[in-house]
N, C-alpha and C positions, 0 to 999 in steps of 0.2 A: 503492498499500500502507500509506503513512506517513498520507495521507487518510482511509483506510479505520477507522484506529487511533483520529484525530482526532474523526470521527464517533461513533466508538463512546462513545470517553471522554465527549465533550459529554451523548449521551444517557441514561450512568451518574450522571452530576453533577446533572443535571437530574430523576432518577426517584429517590424515595425510597427505596424497596428497594436501589437498587443503592447507595445512602449508607450506607445500614445496614449492607450488606453489605463494603463497603469498611470502614469503623469497625470491624467484626468482626474482619475480618484483621487491621487493625492491633492492635488489645488482646489477641485470645487468644494470641499468642506471649507477651505481657508477664505475663497472667495463669496461663496455664499454668508459666511460670519460676517465679514467684511458688509457685505451688501444690508444687513440685519441691522447690525450697530449704526451702520450710513442712516440708514431708514430711521432709527431711534432717537439717533441723536439730532436729525432734521427737526422730529416731532418733538423734541423737549425744546428746541431752539422757537418750534412755531407756537407753542403754549405759552411763554414765558412773552413773545411778543404780542400772544391775542390777550393775555392779562394787563400787559403796559398797554396797549389800545384800548381795554375795556376803562383801565382806570384815567386815561386822559378823557375819553368822552364822560365819564359821570362827572369828573370832574368841570370839566366846559360846560356839561347840561346845568350843575349845581351854579357855575359863575354868574349864568343869565338870570337867574331867579331874583329877586327882590326881597321874599320870604321864605323859606324851606318850612312847610308844614307837614303834616303826618302823610299825606298824600304825596307831595312830592319826595320827601322820605323814601318813602315804600317804594316808590316808581325806579327809581334810583338804583336801590337795592334788587330789584328786579331784572333792570337795564343791565345790570353786571355781570347778573348768573347767565342772562339772556346772550349776552357778548361772549362770554368765554365758551358758551356750546358744549360740545364735548370735552374741551379743557378742563371742567372742574365737575365735579359730581353736584348738582342742585341741590340746593341749600347748605353747601360748607363752605360756601365760599365768605372769608370774614371783610366786610366792607366798611370803614371807617369814614364819617365825613366833619370835619372839625373846621372853624373858623377861630382863625390866630389872629391876634393883634400883638403890637410890642410897645411896654412903655418908657416912661423915659429913660430908665435906668437899662434897656435895651434887652430886657426880661420879657420872653414870650410868654401872652396868656393866651389859656382859652376861652373864648366867650362862648362857645358852643359846640357839644360833639354829639353825634350820633353813628351808631352801628347797628348792625344786621342781628347783633347776638349781643345778650346782657352782659354788662361789664367790662367790655370792651371801649367803652367813652372814654374821652380824656377830659383830665378836670385840672382846672388850676395852673401851676406855672409849669411849662415843659422845662424838665431840667438840663442842664448844660452841656450832658454829654449825650442830648438826644439822637438818635441815630440818623436821623434826617436832617441837612444842612440846610435850614429856613434861611431866605432871604430878609433884607433888612425891610421893614414894613413903616411905611409912613406914621406919625401920629395921627390918630383918629382912623385909618385904614384898617383892611384886613386882609389876610388873606384867606381862601378856601385852601386845604390839604385834604385831599383824599386819599385813602389807603385801601389795598387789595391783598388780602393773602388765601391765595390758592396753591392746593396741593393736585396734579394730577399724574395717573400712568401712561408711560408712553402707551405706543402700538402694541410692541411684543412684550410679553409680561414678563415673559419665563427668561429674557435677557437680560432685562434692566435690574438689577438688586433694589429698588429701593423706588419713590415717588421722585419727581421733580418737582419743588418748591419755587411757587412763583409769586414773590412778595415784591410787588409795586407800588407805585407812590407818583402822584402828580399833583402841582402847586398851582393854584391861578387865583389872578385877582378879579375879585368883585366888575362882571362889566359895567351894570347900572348903577349903580349906588358904590359907597364906601365900604360897609358895613351889611351884609345879608343878616336879616332877622330870620330866629327860631321860634315857631310858633307848634308846640306839640300838639 
């Protein structure tokens, strides 16, 4: 039996078609793996870009308001979910909208903050080591800070060991007035 496999291997080595088949059998899994990882990487990049686009749109829509009421607030949260489409599980997207002003001492004060989940709202003074670099704000004016946190699993679930974290933020100045009011 061993002699049979030895003879078959000798015939295969001497045969150019057989050599090409062996080379293809060795290279094909590498190429398929490379293709799958490329698709996964592109999907991860696309998901992060989709989250960035969603938070930009929500911040821009909020900056166009004069008063943020409960209906507009809920519409912003639904808009963020809809813009993320398949890149986030609906209902597991965290969105925080805040209006921030700067006092005479240069400290950033939160005028109001709303979130789609309890406990995420910001309040008081933002810490000096706040993870987002905020621009200077003229006295009497404010900015809208929109934050979005979403996680998603890329296309090939078995190849990627974890989820892609799409933490994004956008800053806009109110367009029509200097400070947008909030009415719950």
